[in-house]
FIROFI-386277 format. One record per atom (N, C-alpha, C, CB): x, y, z; residue in one letter. Coordinates in steps of 0.05 Angstrom, whole numbers, plus 5000, padded with zeros to 4 digits. Glycine has a CB too. Example, Ala and Ser with C-alpha at 12.3 -4.5 7.8 and 13.67 -1.06 7.14 Angstrom:
! residues 2
526448865156A;524649105156A;526449345156A;522649115181A;525749555142S;527349795143S;525850015157S;528249885114S;
***
This chain:
! residues 101
667817722038M;668317912017M;665918112016M;668617771990M;663518012019R;661218192017R;661318402040R;658518022019R;662118312064Y;662218502086Y;664418702083Y;662518352113Y;666618632071R;668718822065R;667819032045R;671318672055R;666418932024L;665419112003L;663319312015L;664218951980L;661619202032T;659619372045T;661019582063T;657619212061T;663019502077F;664419682095F;665819902078F;666519532112F;667219822057V;668520022040V;666520212028V;670219872018V;664320112018A;662320282006A;661220482027A;660020111995A;660720392052G;659820562073G;661920772080G;659120412098G;664420692080L;666620872086L;666821092065L;669220722087L;666621012040V;666721212018V;664221402019V;666821061990V;661921282024L;659521442026L;659721642049L;657021262029L;660721552072G;661021732094G;663021952089G;661921582118G;665121882075Y;667122082068Y;665922292049Y;669521962056Y;664522192029V;663322372009V;661322562022V;662022221986V;659622452039L;657622612052L;658722792074L;655522442064L;660822712087G;661922862109G;664223042103G;662622682131G;665323022079T;667723172073T;667123462065T;669123032050T;669123612068R;668923892059R;671023932037R;669424092083R;671823722025A;673823732003A;672623861978A;674923461997A;670023851975G;668723991953G;668223811929G;670424221944G;667323941908R;666423801884R;668723661870R;665223991866R;671123771871E;673423651857E;674023371868E;675823831860E;674023341894R;674623081907R;672322891901R;674923111937R;669822991901Y;667522821894Y;667822711866Y;664922981897Y;668522881847E;668822791820E;671122591817E;669323031802E;673222631832Q;675422441832Q;674522161842Q;677822551849Q;673022161864L;672021901874L;670021781855L;670621951902L;668321941843K;666421841823K;667821701799K;664722061814K;669921841790K;671621731767K;672821461775K;673821931758K;673921451800S;675221211809S;673220981811S;676621251836S;670821041821A;668720841823A;667920741795A;666320951838A;667620921776M;666920841749M;669120661737M;666421091731M;671620721741Q;673820561731Q;673720291743Q;676420701736Q;673220281769L;673020021782L;670719851771L;672620051812L;668419981767A;666119841756A;666619741728A;663720021757A;668219881712Q;668719801685Q;671119601682Q;669320041668Q;672419551704N;674719371704N;673719091696N;676119361732N;675018971676P;674118701667P;674318491689P;675818601644P;676318511707A;676518311728A;674118331748A;679218341744A;673418581754V;671018621772V;668518521758V;670818911779V;668118581733R;665718501719R;665618201717R;665618621691R;667818061711N;667817771710N;667217651736N;670517671700N;668317761758T;667717661785T;664717691791T;669417801806T;663617921784A;660717961789A;659017771773A;659918261782A;659817721748E;658217531731E;658517251741E;659217551701E;660917181751T;661316911762T;659616871787T;664316861768T;659617081804A;658017061829A;655017041822A;658517311846A;654117181802A;651317171795A;650616891784A;650617381774A;652416781768H;652016511756H;651916301779H;654316441736H;653816321798Q;653816131820Q;651316161837Q;656416171837Q;650316401841G;647916451855G;645516311842G;647316741858G;645416331816R;643216201801R;643415901804R;643216281771R;645815791802E;646215501805E;645315411833E;649215431801E;646215551854F;645515471881F;642415501885F;647015651902F;641215711873A;638315741876A;636915511862A;637416011863A;637915411840G;636715181827G;636914931843G;638015131800G;639214891855K;639614651873K;637714671897K;642514631882K;637614911908A;635814951932A;632914901925A;636215231944A;632215001901Y;629414951892Y;628714661890Y;629015081864Y;630514501879H;630014211876H;630014081904H;632214081859H;631714161922A;631814041949A;629214111964A;634214151965A;628314351961V;625814441975V;623414301963V;625514741974V;623314301937S;621014181923S;620713881929S;621114231893S;623013751932D;622913461939D;621713421967D;625713331938D;622413601985K;621413572013K;618613682016K;623213722033K;617813882001V;615214012004V;613113851989V;615314301995V;613813781965G;612013621948G;609413761942G;611413361962G;607213631947D;604513741940D;603313901963D;602613521933D;604813951984R;603814102007R;603914402003R;605214032032R;604914481980M;605114771974M;602414891966M;607214821952M;601715131976P;599215251969P;599015301939P;598815521985P;596615301929D;596315331900D;597315601890D;593315311893D;597115811905S;598016071897S;601016081893S;597216281917S;602515941911V;605415921909V;606215751885V;606515821935V;604815521882A;605415351860A;604915481833A;603615101862A;602815641831Q;602215781806Q;604415991801Q;599515921807Q;605316131821R;607416331818R;610016191808R;608016471844R;610715971820V;613115821812V;612915741782V;613615571830V;610515631774R;610115551746R;610515791728R;607415431742R;609416021735T;609516261719T;612516351716T;607916491731T;613916341738L;616816421736L;618416221720L;617916431765L;617715961723R;619215761707R;618615791677R;618315471715R;616115851670E;615415891642E;616816141631E;612415921638E;616916351646R;618216601638R;621116551633R;617816821659R;622416391650T;625216331647T;625716151623T;626316201672T;623915961618A;624115781596A;623915931569A;622015561598A;622316141569H;621916291544H;624016501540H;619116411544H;625916521558G;628216701554G;627616991561G;629116691526G;625717051576S;625217321585S;627517401603S;622517351599S;628817641598G;631117721613G;630417901636G;633017851595G;627917961641E;627218141663E;625518011684E;625918381652E;625818101708D;624118001730D;622118211737D;625817921755D;620618181758D;618518361766D;619418641772D;617018251789D;622018671778W;623118931786W;624419081763W;625118901809W;624318961739G;625419091716G;628419061712G;624719381716G;629618881727T;632418841724T;632918591708T;633818811752T;635218591695S;635918361678S;637218141694S;637718451655S;637017901684N;638317661697N;640817591681N;636417421698N;642717771681T;645117721666T;647217611682T;646117971654T;
***
């Protein structure tokens, strides 16, 4: 699914950049993209994918930490503790200023 979405996005971008249809066609495509982004089914799917990603990341964290144990460098361990504390206190932003919704 990800590759199809990337392909479609590239196709649309190529069309917009390469077309001579003018501003009217660009506005039409922009409106269609906004409608797609506001579609409840699309939003729910994106939220579900984000939730599953967080679940898998948590499982992977536990699997890796069980195998790595105390062999992790102090700088990495400190960073993990900082991130864990930030998550525990409910901060909704990461280092890049995006929310974890």
